[in-house]
mmCIF file of the N, C-alpha and C atoms, coordinates in Angstrom:
data_MODEL
# 
_entry.id   MODEL 
# 
loop_
_atom_site.group_PDB 
_atom_site.id 
_atom_site.type_symbol 
_atom_site.label_atom_id 
_atom_site.label_alt_id 
_atom_site.label_comp_id 
_atom_site.label_asym_id 
_atom_site.label_entity_id 
_atom_site.label_seq_id 
_atom_site.pdbx_PDB_ins_code 
_atom_site.Cartn_x 
_atom_site.Cartn_y 
_atom_site.Cartn_z 
_atom_site.occupancy 
_atom_site.B_iso_or_equiv 
_atom_site.pdbx_formal_charge 
_atom_site.auth_seq_id 
_atom_site.auth_comp_id 
_atom_site.auth_asym_id 
_atom_site.auth_atom_id 
_atom_site.pdbx_PDB_model_num 
ATOM 1   N N  . MET A 1 1  ? 6.945   -25.028 -6.088  1.00 0.00 ? 1  MET A N  1 
ATOM 2   C CA . MET A 1 1  ? 5.739   -25.613 -5.995  1.00 0.00 ? 1  MET A CA 1 
ATOM 3   C C  . MET A 1 1  ? 5.217   -25.131 -4.857  1.00 0.00 ? 1  MET A C  1 
ATOM 4   N N  . ILE A 1 2  ? 3.843   -24.732 -4.607  1.00 0.00 ? 2  ILE A N  1 
ATOM 5   C CA . ILE A 1 2  ? 3.325   -24.237 -3.337  1.00 0.00 ? 2  ILE A CA 1 
ATOM 6   C C  . ILE A 1 2  ? 2.951   -25.370 -2.554  1.00 0.00 ? 2  ILE A C  1 
ATOM 7   N N  . GLY A 1 3  ? 2.663   -26.731 -3.103  1.00 0.00 ? 3  GLY A N  1 
ATOM 8   C CA . GLY A 1 3  ? 2.357   -27.891 -2.233  1.00 0.00 ? 3  GLY A CA 1 
ATOM 9   C C  . GLY A 1 3  ? 3.346   -28.333 -1.227  1.00 0.00 ? 3  GLY A C  1 
ATOM 10  N N  . ASN A 1 4  ? 4.603   -27.734 -1.678  1.00 0.00 ? 4  ASN A N  1 
ATOM 11  C CA . ASN A 1 4  ? 5.748   -28.004 -0.484  1.00 0.00 ? 4  ASN A CA 1 
ATOM 12  C C  . ASN A 1 4  ? 5.933   -26.929 0.518   1.00 0.00 ? 4  ASN A C  1 
ATOM 13  N N  . ARG A 1 5  ? 4.971   -25.883 0.441   1.00 0.00 ? 5  ARG A N  1 
ATOM 14  C CA . ARG A 1 5  ? 5.184   -24.903 1.492   1.00 0.00 ? 5  ARG A CA 1 
ATOM 15  C C  . ARG A 1 5  ? 4.010   -25.064 2.631   1.00 0.00 ? 5  ARG A C  1 
ATOM 16  N N  . ILE A 1 6  ? 4.369   -26.021 3.342   1.00 0.00 ? 6  ILE A N  1 
ATOM 17  C CA . ILE A 1 6  ? 3.552   -26.291 4.386   1.00 0.00 ? 6  ILE A CA 1 
ATOM 18  C C  . ILE A 1 6  ? 4.007   -25.716 5.720   1.00 0.00 ? 6  ILE A C  1 
ATOM 19  N N  . THR A 1 7  ? 3.003   -25.148 6.380   1.00 0.00 ? 7  THR A N  1 
ATOM 20  C CA . THR A 1 7  ? 2.891   -24.488 7.688   1.00 0.00 ? 7  THR A CA 1 
ATOM 21  C C  . THR A 1 7  ? 1.736   -24.826 8.447   1.00 0.00 ? 7  THR A C  1 
ATOM 22  N N  . TYR A 1 8  ? 1.663   -24.255 9.819   1.00 0.00 ? 8  TYR A N  1 
ATOM 23  C CA . TYR A 1 8  ? 0.568   -24.531 10.640  1.00 0.00 ? 8  TYR A CA 1 
ATOM 24  C C  . TYR A 1 8  ? 0.536   -23.419 11.707  1.00 0.00 ? 8  TYR A C  1 
ATOM 25  N N  . ARG A 1 9  ? -0.585  -23.218 12.221  1.00 0.00 ? 9  ARG A N  1 
ATOM 26  C CA . ARG A 1 9  ? -0.842  -22.465 13.412  1.00 0.00 ? 9  ARG A CA 1 
ATOM 27  C C  . ARG A 1 9  ? -1.672  -23.204 14.616  1.00 0.00 ? 9  ARG A C  1 
ATOM 28  N N  . THR A 1 10 ? -1.355  -22.663 15.786  1.00 0.00 ? 10 THR A N  1 
ATOM 29  C CA . THR A 1 10 ? -2.303  -23.444 16.710  1.00 0.00 ? 10 THR A CA 1 
ATOM 30  C C  . THR A 1 10 ? -3.553  -22.289 17.287  1.00 0.00 ? 10 THR A C  1 
ATOM 31  N N  . ALA A 1 11 ? -4.630  -22.850 17.221  1.00 0.00 ? 11 ALA A N  1 
ATOM 32  C CA . ALA A 1 11 ? -5.794  -22.133 17.580  1.00 0.00 ? 11 ALA A CA 1 
ATOM 33  C C  . ALA A 1 11 ? -6.640  -22.980 18.648  1.00 0.00 ? 11 ALA A C  1 
ATOM 34  N N  . ASP A 1 12 ? -6.700  -22.394 20.029  1.00 0.00 ? 12 ASP A N  1 
ATOM 35  C CA . ASP A 1 12 ? -7.507  -23.240 20.743  1.00 0.00 ? 12 ASP A CA 1 
ATOM 36  C C  . ASP A 1 12 ? -6.822  -24.659 21.030  1.00 0.00 ? 12 ASP A C  1 
ATOM 37  N N  . GLY A 1 13 ? -5.631  -24.885 21.068  1.00 0.00 ? 13 GLY A N  1 
ATOM 38  C CA . GLY A 1 13 ? -4.894  -26.149 21.334  1.00 0.00 ? 13 GLY A CA 1 
ATOM 39  C C  . GLY A 1 13 ? -5.001  -27.121 19.860  1.00 0.00 ? 13 GLY A C  1 
ATOM 40  N N  . VAL A 1 14 ? -5.782  -26.383 18.980  1.00 0.00 ? 14 VAL A N  1 
ATOM 41  C CA . VAL A 1 14 ? -5.835  -27.297 17.595  1.00 0.00 ? 14 VAL A CA 1 
ATOM 42  C C  . VAL A 1 14 ? -4.958  -26.834 16.632  1.00 0.00 ? 14 VAL A C  1 
ATOM 43  N N  . ARG A 1 15 ? -4.020  -27.656 15.915  1.00 0.00 ? 15 ARG A N  1 
ATOM 44  C CA . ARG A 1 15 ? -3.199  -27.496 14.868  1.00 0.00 ? 15 ARG A CA 1 
ATOM 45  C C  . ARG A 1 15 ? -3.932  -27.288 13.669  1.00 0.00 ? 15 ARG A C  1 
ATOM 46  N N  . VAL A 1 16 ? -3.931  -26.095 13.036  1.00 0.00 ? 16 VAL A N  1 
ATOM 47  C CA . VAL A 1 16 ? -4.664  -25.726 11.809  1.00 0.00 ? 16 VAL A CA 1 
ATOM 48  C C  . VAL A 1 16 ? -3.559  -25.648 10.540  1.00 0.00 ? 16 VAL A C  1 
ATOM 49  N N  . PRO A 1 17 ? -3.468  -26.445 9.615   1.00 0.00 ? 17 PRO A N  1 
ATOM 50  C CA . PRO A 1 17 ? -2.656  -26.570 8.597   1.00 0.00 ? 17 PRO A CA 1 
ATOM 51  C C  . PRO A 1 17 ? -2.807  -25.445 7.811   1.00 0.00 ? 17 PRO A C  1 
ATOM 52  N N  . GLY A 1 18 ? -1.639  -24.996 6.941   1.00 0.00 ? 18 GLY A N  1 
ATOM 53  C CA . GLY A 1 18 ? -1.706  -23.968 6.058   1.00 0.00 ? 18 GLY A CA 1 
ATOM 54  C C  . GLY A 1 18 ? -0.575  -24.113 5.097   1.00 0.00 ? 18 GLY A C  1 
ATOM 55  N N  . THR A 1 19 ? -0.441  -23.133 4.197   1.00 0.00 ? 19 THR A N  1 
ATOM 56  C CA . THR A 1 19 ? 0.479   -22.967 3.187   1.00 0.00 ? 19 THR A CA 1 
ATOM 57  C C  . THR A 1 19 ? 0.973   -21.489 3.303   1.00 0.00 ? 19 THR A C  1 
ATOM 58  N N  . TRP A 1 20 ? 1.897   -21.016 2.354   1.00 0.00 ? 20 TRP A N  1 
ATOM 59  C CA . TRP A 1 20 ? 2.250   -19.892 2.441   1.00 0.00 ? 20 TRP A CA 1 
ATOM 60  C C  . TRP A 1 20 ? 3.100   -19.534 1.055   1.00 0.00 ? 20 TRP A C  1 
ATOM 61  N N  . ARG A 1 21 ? 2.949   -17.956 0.793   1.00 0.00 ? 21 ARG A N  1 
ATOM 62  C CA . ARG A 1 21 ? 3.260   -17.502 -0.626  1.00 0.00 ? 21 ARG A CA 1 
ATOM 63  C C  . ARG A 1 21 ? 4.075   -16.211 -0.346  1.00 0.00 ? 21 ARG A C  1 
ATOM 64  N N  . HIS A 1 22 ? 4.766   -15.780 -1.085  1.00 0.00 ? 22 HIS A N  1 
ATOM 65  C CA . HIS A 1 22 ? 5.547   -14.489 -0.830  1.00 0.00 ? 22 HIS A CA 1 
ATOM 66  C C  . HIS A 1 22 ? 4.450   -13.545 -1.564  1.00 0.00 ? 22 HIS A C  1 
ATOM 67  N N  . ALA A 1 23 ? 4.741   -12.303 -0.951  1.00 0.00 ? 23 ALA A N  1 
ATOM 68  C CA . ALA A 1 23 ? 3.841   -11.206 -1.551  1.00 0.00 ? 23 ALA A CA 1 
ATOM 69  C C  . ALA A 1 23 ? 4.541   -9.948  -1.113  1.00 0.00 ? 23 ALA A C  1 
ATOM 70  N N  . PHE A 1 24 ? 3.900   -8.705  -1.601  1.00 0.00 ? 24 PHE A N  1 
ATOM 71  C CA . PHE A 1 24 ? 4.431   -7.509  -1.457  1.00 0.00 ? 24 PHE A CA 1 
ATOM 72  C C  . PHE A 1 24 ? 3.303   -6.860  -0.725  1.00 0.00 ? 24 PHE A C  1 
ATOM 73  N N  . ILE A 1 25 ? 3.743   -6.028  0.456   1.00 0.00 ? 25 ILE A N  1 
ATOM 74  C CA . ILE A 1 25 ? 2.887   -5.106  1.240   1.00 0.00 ? 25 ILE A CA 1 
ATOM 75  C C  . ILE A 1 25 ? 3.250   -3.649  0.856   1.00 0.00 ? 25 ILE A C  1 
ATOM 76  N N  . ARG A 1 26 ? 2.296   -3.114  0.562   1.00 0.00 ? 26 ARG A N  1 
ATOM 77  C CA . ARG A 1 26 ? 2.570   -1.658  0.341   1.00 0.00 ? 26 ARG A CA 1 
ATOM 78  C C  . ARG A 1 26 ? 2.177   -0.745  1.541   1.00 0.00 ? 26 ARG A C  1 
ATOM 79  N N  . ASN A 1 27 ? 3.470   -0.133  2.092   1.00 0.00 ? 27 ASN A N  1 
ATOM 80  C CA . ASN A 1 27 ? 2.988   0.731   3.184   1.00 0.00 ? 27 ASN A CA 1 
ATOM 81  C C  . ASN A 1 27 ? 4.047   1.887   3.016   1.00 0.00 ? 27 ASN A C  1 
ATOM 82  N N  . GLY A 1 28 ? 3.565   2.704   2.152   1.00 0.00 ? 28 GLY A N  1 
ATOM 83  C CA . GLY A 1 28 ? 4.590   3.791   1.314   1.00 0.00 ? 28 GLY A CA 1 
ATOM 84  C C  . GLY A 1 28 ? 5.418   3.107   0.398   1.00 0.00 ? 28 GLY A C  1 
ATOM 85  N N  . ASP A 1 29 ? 6.302   2.427   0.599   1.00 0.00 ? 29 ASP A N  1 
ATOM 86  C CA . ASP A 1 29 ? 7.100   1.357   -0.192  1.00 0.00 ? 29 ASP A CA 1 
ATOM 87  C C  . ASP A 1 29 ? 6.396   0.246   -0.199  1.00 0.00 ? 29 ASP A C  1 
ATOM 88  N N  . TYR A 1 30 ? 7.057   -0.723  -1.065  1.00 0.00 ? 30 TYR A N  1 
ATOM 89  C CA . TYR A 1 30 ? 6.930   -2.019  -1.088  1.00 0.00 ? 30 TYR A CA 1 
ATOM 90  C C  . TYR A 1 30 ? 7.679   -2.982  -0.121  1.00 0.00 ? 30 TYR A C  1 
ATOM 91  N N  . PHE A 1 31 ? 7.284   -3.663  0.483   1.00 0.00 ? 31 PHE A N  1 
ATOM 92  C CA . PHE A 1 31 ? 7.991   -4.695  1.247   1.00 0.00 ? 31 PHE A CA 1 
ATOM 93  C C  . PHE A 1 31 ? 7.718   -6.138  0.805   1.00 0.00 ? 31 PHE A C  1 
ATOM 94  N N  . LEU A 1 32 ? 8.733   -7.107  0.834   1.00 0.00 ? 32 LEU A N  1 
ATOM 95  C CA . LEU A 1 32 ? 8.317   -8.537  0.379   1.00 0.00 ? 32 LEU A CA 1 
ATOM 96  C C  . LEU A 1 32 ? 8.393   -9.092  1.778   1.00 0.00 ? 32 LEU A C  1 
ATOM 97  N N  . THR A 1 33 ? 6.963   -9.908  1.796   1.00 0.00 ? 33 THR A N  1 
ATOM 98  C CA . THR A 1 33 ? 6.685   -10.599 3.136   1.00 0.00 ? 33 THR A CA 1 
ATOM 99  C C  . THR A 1 33 ? 6.156   -12.114 2.841   1.00 0.00 ? 33 THR A C  1 
ATOM 100 N N  . ASP A 1 34 ? 5.775   -12.717 3.673   1.00 0.00 ? 34 ASP A N  1 
ATOM 101 C CA . ASP A 1 34 ? 5.199   -14.014 3.648   1.00 0.00 ? 34 ASP A CA 1 
ATOM 102 C C  . ASP A 1 34 ? 3.822   -13.905 3.926   1.00 0.00 ? 34 ASP A C  1 
ATOM 103 N N  . VAL A 1 35 ? 3.024   -14.501 3.278   1.00 0.00 ? 35 VAL A N  1 
ATOM 104 C CA . VAL A 1 35 ? 1.360   -14.713 3.419   1.00 0.00 ? 35 VAL A CA 1 
ATOM 105 C C  . VAL A 1 35 ? 1.155   -15.952 3.973   1.00 0.00 ? 35 VAL A C  1 
ATOM 106 N N  . PHE A 1 36 ? 0.749   -16.293 5.216   1.00 0.00 ? 36 PHE A N  1 
ATOM 107 C CA . PHE A 1 36 ? 0.216   -17.618 5.326   1.00 0.00 ? 36 PHE A CA 1 
ATOM 108 C C  . PHE A 1 36 ? -1.323  -17.730 5.222   1.00 0.00 ? 36 PHE A C  1 
ATOM 109 N N  . ILE A 1 37 ? -1.657  -18.830 4.458   1.00 0.00 ? 37 ILE A N  1 
ATOM 110 C CA . ILE A 1 37 ? -3.172  -19.271 4.355   1.00 0.00 ? 37 ILE A CA 1 
ATOM 111 C C  . ILE A 1 37 ? -3.462  -20.464 5.090   1.00 0.00 ? 37 ILE A C  1 
ATOM 112 N N  . TYR A 1 38 ? -4.387  -20.409 6.033   1.00 0.00 ? 38 TYR A N  1 
ATOM 113 C CA . TYR A 1 38 ? -4.905  -21.611 6.748   1.00 0.00 ? 38 TYR A CA 1 
ATOM 114 C C  . TYR A 1 38 ? -6.067  -22.144 6.236   1.00 0.00 ? 38 TYR A C  1 
ATOM 115 N N  . ALA A 1 39 ? -6.344  -23.527 6.868   1.00 0.00 ? 39 ALA A N  1 
ATOM 116 C CA . ALA A 1 39 ? -7.381  -24.253 6.329   1.00 0.00 ? 39 ALA A CA 1 
ATOM 117 C C  . ALA A 1 39 ? -8.782  -23.739 6.871   1.00 0.00 ? 39 ALA A C  1 
ATOM 118 N N  . ASP A 1 40 ? -8.741  -22.989 7.802   1.00 0.00 ? 40 ASP A N  1 
ATOM 119 C CA . ASP A 1 40 ? -9.822  -22.415 8.382   1.00 0.00 ? 40 ASP A CA 1 
ATOM 120 C C  . ASP A 1 40 ? -10.402 -21.000 7.708   1.00 0.00 ? 40 ASP A C  1 
ATOM 121 N N  . GLY A 1 41 ? -9.617  -20.724 6.907   1.00 0.00 ? 41 GLY A N  1 
ATOM 122 C CA . GLY A 1 41 ? -9.956  -19.460 5.983   1.00 0.00 ? 41 GLY A CA 1 
ATOM 123 C C  . GLY A 1 41 ? -9.294  -18.341 6.522   1.00 0.00 ? 41 GLY A C  1 
ATOM 124 N N  . LEU A 1 42 ? -8.574  -18.307 7.539   1.00 0.00 ? 42 LEU A N  1 
ATOM 125 C CA . LEU A 1 42 ? -7.981  -17.046 7.986   1.00 0.00 ? 42 LEU A CA 1 
ATOM 126 C C  . LEU A 1 42 ? -6.378  -17.100 7.310   1.00 0.00 ? 42 LEU A C  1 
ATOM 127 N N  . ILE A 1 43 ? -6.073  -15.629 7.063   1.00 0.00 ? 43 ILE A N  1 
ATOM 128 C CA . ILE A 1 43 ? -4.887  -15.323 6.425   1.00 0.00 ? 43 ILE A CA 1 
ATOM 129 C C  . ILE A 1 43 ? -4.116  -14.367 7.336   1.00 0.00 ? 43 ILE A C  1 
ATOM 130 N N  . ASP A 1 44 ? -2.746  -14.767 7.555   1.00 0.00 ? 44 ASP A N  1 
ATOM 131 C CA . ASP A 1 44 ? -1.800  -14.030 8.300   1.00 0.00 ? 44 ASP A CA 1 
ATOM 132 C C  . ASP A 1 44 ? -0.963  -13.254 6.976   1.00 0.00 ? 44 ASP A C  1 
ATOM 133 N N  . CYS A 1 45 ? -1.153  -12.069 7.033   1.00 0.00 ? 45 CYS A N  1 
ATOM 134 C CA . CYS A 1 45 ? -0.443  -11.068 6.295   1.00 0.00 ? 45 CYS A CA 1 
ATOM 135 C C  . CYS A 1 45 ? -0.442  -9.744  7.009   1.00 0.00 ? 45 CYS A C  1 
ATOM 136 N N  . TRP A 1 46 ? 0.659   -9.570  7.776   1.00 0.00 ? 46 TRP A N  1 
ATOM 137 C CA . TRP A 1 46 ? 0.767   -8.419  8.746   1.00 0.00 ? 46 TRP A CA 1 
ATOM 138 C C  . TRP A 1 46 ? -0.495  -8.382  9.553   1.00 0.00 ? 46 TRP A C  1 
ATOM 139 N N  . GLY A 1 47 ? -0.876  -9.462  9.953   1.00 0.00 ? 47 GLY A N  1 
ATOM 140 C CA . GLY A 1 47 ? -1.887  -9.556  10.945  1.00 0.00 ? 47 GLY A CA 1 
ATOM 141 C C  . GLY A 1 47 ? -2.820  -10.759 10.506  1.00 0.00 ? 47 GLY A C  1 
ATOM 142 N N  . LEU A 1 48 ? -3.632  -11.289 11.553  1.00 0.00 ? 48 LEU A N  1 
ATOM 143 C CA . LEU A 1 48 ? -4.597  -12.474 11.050  1.00 0.00 ? 48 LEU A CA 1 
ATOM 144 C C  . LEU A 1 48 ? -5.862  -11.650 10.447  1.00 0.00 ? 48 LEU A C  1 
ATOM 145 N N  . VAL A 1 49 ? -6.256  -11.875 9.315   1.00 0.00 ? 49 VAL A N  1 
ATOM 146 C CA . VAL A 1 49 ? -7.653  -11.539 8.791   1.00 0.00 ? 49 VAL A CA 1 
ATOM 147 C C  . VAL A 1 49 ? -8.316  -12.611 8.097   1.00 0.00 ? 49 VAL A C  1 
ATOM 148 N N  . THR A 1 50 ? -9.576  -11.936 7.808   1.00 0.00 ? 50 THR A N  1 
ATOM 149 C CA . THR A 1 50 ? -10.449 -12.950 7.120   1.00 0.00 ? 50 THR A CA 1 
ATOM 150 C C  . THR A 1 50 ? -10.297 -12.841 5.801   1.00 0.00 ? 50 THR A C  1 
ATOM 151 N N  . LEU A 1 51 ? -10.883 -13.977 4.855   1.00 0.00 ? 51 LEU A N  1 
ATOM 152 C CA . LEU A 1 51 ? -10.816 -13.789 3.434   1.00 0.00 ? 51 LEU A CA 1 
ATOM 153 C C  . LEU A 1 51 ? -11.105 -12.581 2.951   1.00 0.00 ? 51 LEU A C  1 
ATOM 154 N N  . GLU A 1 52 ? -12.352 -12.198 3.452   1.00 0.00 ? 52 GLU A N  1 
ATOM 155 C CA . GLU A 1 52 ? -13.019 -10.869 3.124   1.00 0.00 ? 52 GLU A CA 1 
ATOM 156 C C  . GLU A 1 52 ? -12.251 -9.679  3.062   1.00 0.00 ? 52 GLU A C  1 
ATOM 157 N N  . GLU A 1 53 ? -11.627 -9.434  4.436   1.00 0.00 ? 53 GLU A N  1 
ATOM 158 C CA . GLU A 1 53 ? -10.500 -8.497  4.719   1.00 0.00 ? 53 GLU A CA 1 
ATOM 159 C C  . GLU A 1 53 ? -9.329  -8.639  3.779   1.00 0.00 ? 53 GLU A C  1 
ATOM 160 N N  . PHE A 1 54 ? -9.018  -9.706  3.478   1.00 0.00 ? 54 PHE A N  1 
ATOM 161 C CA . PHE A 1 54 ? -7.575  -9.950  2.623   1.00 0.00 ? 54 PHE A CA 1 
ATOM 162 C C  . PHE A 1 54 ? -7.959  -9.500  1.095   1.00 0.00 ? 54 PHE A C  1 
ATOM 163 N N  . GLU A 1 55 ? -9.164  -9.873  0.640   1.00 0.00 ? 55 GLU A N  1 
ATOM 164 C CA . GLU A 1 55 ? -9.661  -9.440  -0.484  1.00 0.00 ? 55 GLU A CA 1 
ATOM 165 C C  . GLU A 1 55 ? -9.672  -7.800  -0.815  1.00 0.00 ? 55 GLU A C  1 
ATOM 166 N N  . GLU A 1 56 ? -10.003 -7.156  0.411   1.00 0.00 ? 56 GLU A N  1 
ATOM 167 C CA . GLU A 1 56 ? -10.045 -5.712  0.442   1.00 0.00 ? 56 GLU A CA 1 
ATOM 168 C C  . GLU A 1 56 ? -8.633  -5.216  0.136   1.00 0.00 ? 56 GLU A C  1 
ATOM 169 N N  . ASN A 1 57 ? -7.788  -5.854  1.008   1.00 0.00 ? 57 ASN A N  1 
ATOM 170 C CA . ASN A 1 57 ? -6.469  -5.437  0.963   1.00 0.00 ? 57 ASN A CA 1 
ATOM 171 C C  . ASN A 1 57 ? -5.643  -5.520  -0.445  1.00 0.00 ? 57 ASN A C  1 
ATOM 172 N N  . LEU A 1 58 ? -6.272  -6.591  -1.178  1.00 0.00 ? 58 LEU A N  1 
ATOM 173 C CA . LEU A 1 58 ? -5.791  -6.807  -2.621  1.00 0.00 ? 58 LEU A CA 1 
ATOM 174 C C  . LEU A 1 58 ? -6.348  -5.889  -3.392  1.00 0.00 ? 58 LEU A C  1 
ATOM 175 N N  . ARG A 1 59 ? -7.578  -5.550  -3.261  1.00 0.00 ? 59 ARG A N  1 
ATOM 176 C CA . ARG A 1 59 ? -8.426  -4.643  -4.131  1.00 0.00 ? 59 ARG A CA 1 
ATOM 177 C C  . ARG A 1 59 ? -7.867  -3.119  -4.001  1.00 0.00 ? 59 ARG A C  1 
ATOM 178 N N  . CYS A 1 60 ? -7.489  -2.669  -2.811  1.00 0.00 ? 60 CYS A N  1 
ATOM 179 C CA . CYS A 1 60 ? -6.970  -1.366  -2.730  1.00 0.00 ? 60 CYS A CA 1 
ATOM 180 C C  . CYS A 1 60 ? -5.507  -1.252  -2.877  1.00 0.00 ? 60 CYS A C  1 
ATOM 181 N N  . GLY A 1 61 ? -4.932  -2.310  -3.019  1.00 0.00 ? 61 GLY A N  1 
ATOM 182 C CA . GLY A 1 61 ? -3.575  -2.208  -3.402  1.00 0.00 ? 61 GLY A CA 1 
ATOM 183 C C  . GLY A 1 61 ? -2.349  -2.575  -2.267  1.00 0.00 ? 61 GLY A C  1 
ATOM 184 N N  . ARG A 1 62 ? -2.937  -2.665  -1.105  1.00 0.00 ? 62 ARG A N  1 
ATOM 185 C CA . ARG A 1 62 ? -2.070  -2.742  0.006   1.00 0.00 ? 62 ARG A CA 1 
ATOM 186 C C  . ARG A 1 62 ? -1.228  -4.174  0.078   1.00 0.00 ? 62 ARG A C  1 
ATOM 187 N N  . VAL A 1 63 ? -1.734  -5.105  -0.694  1.00 0.00 ? 63 VAL A N  1 
ATOM 188 C CA . VAL A 1 63 ? -0.999  -6.451  -0.779  1.00 0.00 ? 63 VAL A CA 1 
ATOM 189 C C  . VAL A 1 63 ? -0.926  -6.587  -2.383  1.00 0.00 ? 63 VAL A C  1 
ATOM 190 N N  . ALA A 1 64 ? 0.128   -6.988  -2.860  1.00 0.00 ? 64 ALA A N  1 
ATOM 191 C CA . ALA A 1 64 ? 0.377   -7.305  -4.414  1.00 0.00 ? 64 ALA A CA 1 
ATOM 192 C C  . ALA A 1 64 ? 1.140   -8.528  -4.554  1.00 0.00 ? 64 ALA A C  1 
ATOM 193 N N  . THR A 1 65 ? 1.062   -9.187  -5.626  1.00 0.00 ? 65 THR A N  1 
ATOM 194 C CA . THR A 1 65 ? 1.909   -10.193 -6.184  1.00 0.00 ? 65 THR A CA 1 
ATOM 195 C C  . THR A 1 65 ? 2.925   -9.957  -6.931  1.00 0.00 ? 65 THR A C  1 
ATOM 196 N N  . GLU A 1 66 ? 2.916   -8.630  -7.457  1.00 0.00 ? 66 GLU A N  1 
ATOM 197 C CA . GLU A 1 66 ? 4.128   -8.303  -8.353  1.00 0.00 ? 66 GLU A CA 1 
ATOM 198 C C  . GLU A 1 66 ? 4.039   -6.856  -8.179  1.00 0.00 ? 66 GLU A C  1 
ATOM 199 N N  . LEU A 1 67 ? 5.138   -6.354  -8.333  1.00 0.00 ? 67 LEU A N  1 
ATOM 200 C CA . LEU A 1 67 ? 5.521   -4.671  -8.150  1.00 0.00 ? 67 LEU A CA 1 
ATOM 201 C C  . LEU A 1 67 ? 5.229   -4.111  -9.286  1.00 0.00 ? 67 LEU A C  1 
ATOM 202 N N  . ARG A 1 68 ? 4.377   -2.827  -9.173  1.00 0.00 ? 68 ARG A N  1 
ATOM 203 C CA . ARG A 1 68 ? 4.108   -2.095  -10.458 1.00 0.00 ? 68 ARG A CA 1 
ATOM 204 C C  . ARG A 1 68 ? 4.908   -0.741  -10.379 1.00 0.00 ? 68 ARG A C  1 
ATOM 205 N N  . ARG A 1 69 ? 5.350   -0.524  -11.500 1.00 0.00 ? 69 ARG A N  1 
ATOM 206 C CA . ARG A 1 69 ? 6.459   0.614   -11.667 1.00 0.00 ? 69 ARG A CA 1 
ATOM 207 C C  . ARG A 1 69 ? 5.387   1.886   -11.528 1.00 0.00 ? 69 ARG A C  1 
ATOM 208 N N  . GLN A 1 70 ? 6.068   2.825   -10.922 1.00 0.00 ? 70 GLN A N  1 
ATOM 209 C CA . GLN A 1 70 ? 5.263   4.092   -10.695 1.00 0.00 ? 70 GLN A CA 1 
ATOM 210 C C  . GLN A 1 70 ? 5.135   4.559   -11.893 1.00 0.00 ? 70 GLN A C  1 
ATOM 211 N N  . GLY A 1 71 ? 4.103   5.353   -12.379 1.00 0.00 ? 71 GLY A N  1 
ATOM 212 C CA . GLY A 1 71 ? 3.775   6.003   -13.572 1.00 0.00 ? 71 GLY A CA 1 
ATOM 213 C C  . GLY A 1 71 ? 3.316   4.959   -14.706 1.00 0.00 ? 71 GLY A C  1 
ATOM 214 N N  . VAL A 1 72 ? 3.279   3.838   -14.493 1.00 0.00 ? 72 VAL A N  1 
ATOM 215 C CA . VAL A 1 72 ? 3.187   2.691   -15.455 1.00 0.00 ? 72 VAL A CA 1 
ATOM 216 C C  . VAL A 1 72 ? 1.680   2.221   -15.113 1.00 0.00 ? 72 VAL A C  1 
ATOM 217 N N  . ARG A 1 73 ? 0.842   2.161   -16.125 1.00 0.00 ? 73 ARG A N  1 
ATOM 218 C CA . ARG A 1 73 ? -0.671  1.802   -15.979 1.00 0.00 ? 73 ARG A CA 1 
ATOM 219 C C  . ARG A 1 73 ? -0.617  0.344   -16.392 1.00 0.00 ? 73 ARG A C  1 
ATOM 220 N N  . PRO A 1 74 ? -1.519  -0.664  -15.627 1.00 0.00 ? 74 PRO A N  1 
ATOM 221 C CA . PRO A 1 74 ? -1.576  -2.064  -16.319 1.00 0.00 ? 74 PRO A CA 1 
ATOM 222 C C  . PRO A 1 74 ? -2.342  -1.998  -17.408 1.00 0.00 ? 74 PRO A C  1 
# 
């Protein structure tokens, strides 16, 4: 359950609550990593990015929630 995955980061001395999920990063091959989502709208997925930047990573396939087999179209 995602509600039990609680984390935080500190920004300018303020604790920003967040949660996390597993995801796959495509950098040639796929790598399992943790994606941290914070209440201020920033996302840490191999670097702190805005929601818009993260959406672009999803659109271009750099970040995925499931693996796609090569040669198989969705």
